Phi, psi and omega in degrees: 000135189238117177238117177231119178265005183234167176295314179298321174289335171303308177302315176293321179301315181292328174291320178291326183292313186302312179296320175293321177290326165309320184277316193259356178109144182304338184264012183295134171266135182237128178216165170142235183230136185180195178241199183306322187286322178290321175298322180300332178267013168092023175278121170290117191260129172276337173201154180266141181300342181296332185271335189257338188289054174267153182244140174103144180302317187288319173303319181292309181304318182299329180252033184299320180296321180296317178293322169307310175296325177289329176298314182291327176293322182285326176293321179300316183293325179295311180297321186284311182280334180044071185291162184281347180197141168251121178248127178244145189234111173058211173041057191295330181313312175269329193288329185281329174297319177289328178293319178298325183284327171300311175307321184290329179277350186083019179269122172311134178235129180237120169260139183241134191081094183300127173310157188272059176292345179285341180256324179204156180051058185291347175290355175284348185305310176304323184288316176303312181299320181288337176285340192241153169268340177197155186233125170266122196246143180259340179245145184298338185270353183289323186294316185292348170297340185252008178299130177093354177273342182090357177282133174280122178238162189211114173269118181267346190105175182253122181308331188298335177298310171292321175303312184298307184305319179291318181292324174300320179290323178298323181282351178303130183091345182290181181290141181305150170286149181289043178297142175248193181290154173100209187274156179245115182234138179257138176236128185234101189252017175114153180256357178252145190303312181299322175296313177306316181291321182287328200248318197295321182298320179288324178294316174299313174301315180298326185290322178295321179292316179299320178299324172298331185273319191254344179105190186307138178218155158247134184246124175257141185229092180295141177223153183282329185223162173299322174305309186294332184290316174308320182291318179292319173294325174292325180290323179294315184295329189272354180267119182297313185254117184209159174291164184284342180226105167242121181245127174270128184239129185269124182071204177050024189294329182283332168300315181303316176294320172299314178280347179281141170294321177211178179201149162258114196237132173292146183297136181147195183310320188303328174301323180285327174299324182295317177297318185290328179268358181074044179254111168316128190209162161246158183253134178229143170202149169203133176240177179296164177305318182293314184293321176302320174294326178285324187286319179301338179273333186269323189262121181232154170069019178237119183280340184226164173241349180276128178302326173299342168265321184299308183303302176294338179077035179204165180282113177247298180258131174301140179244120176248103187244140178051238182295346173290339176283096172229157182303321183299314180294320182294320181303304188305312181296319178293313182303313181299314178299325176277334189232009173247107178305310181300326182292312176305309180295334173295313180286328176294330176289322173299324183285330168308310176296324178301315177307312179299318182297326187272009168100348172077016179109164171081018192293316187291323182289326172293322179297317184299316171313304181303307190293321185299336177296344184260348181291131188291000000 
């Protein structure tokens, strides 16, 4: 039984199913919760991840009845079919409850993608450890968090290393990106409408100021879908202070990072992708004042929010968060990344170390080898 409740987890789940089938045999049955990728790998889905991947406490609360019924269905499937193994991927709110049910039935429970206890609510660690037989970690600092709990942990490396390399190979020979003359800069302002509205205007104003300092530039702004492209273009048009040339690009975000000289990157997975491809960057983020106040109370013991800083455990990329995100601050950091050779060289050396810390590829294969040891 394999359960991934979000699209990102569906990608990891599909890769793990493929690797596990290669080890356990072509006739191995897989069922559970996931998306299109897992379905393509032959997983029998009880529910699609497009219906479960909601964000925000209020959105979850509004659908409490749906999630309660789904958890009962999945527990029922677990009890009826008694799989040789329960593999849960991320999505800890539901998946850890399912893992506790599996352990009560004597079904081994392995969870992949460590909950972010290093960022908030470390008091959850004993409860997480008691719910599982094993935990597969993507970051090298995560296993030590569970020392003394009795939980078996395994750092497999980060699948993003292979994923980035694969997508760049696929894009080789494709149509060129719309770079113009001058310097090449990538802008990542978020994939959600509220993020874009809070972050993009100051990023665009800072980019315009940087262009005044360094000369002509092309700024490429990758977005995941055509719908989001239309929204971002409207936001750009409504922003009074912006660079002369800003192009919105659908997809190809990793190629944009590889070809850019520097980038402004919203905090999230993209900061790690920038480190993996070796693109000098600064990290930006802004939420509402209420969300910021809540997060300050929840998040403890973490100095950075950008993964390109968290993984090496040091100041690599400048972070401009909340009120620190101003056009002038964006300009100053972009100019430094574009025109200060020592600054660029230092970041590139740190990115090479980050890639080493992330395992250098092969994470899914190592994870599958470990997971197979728990199948009854």
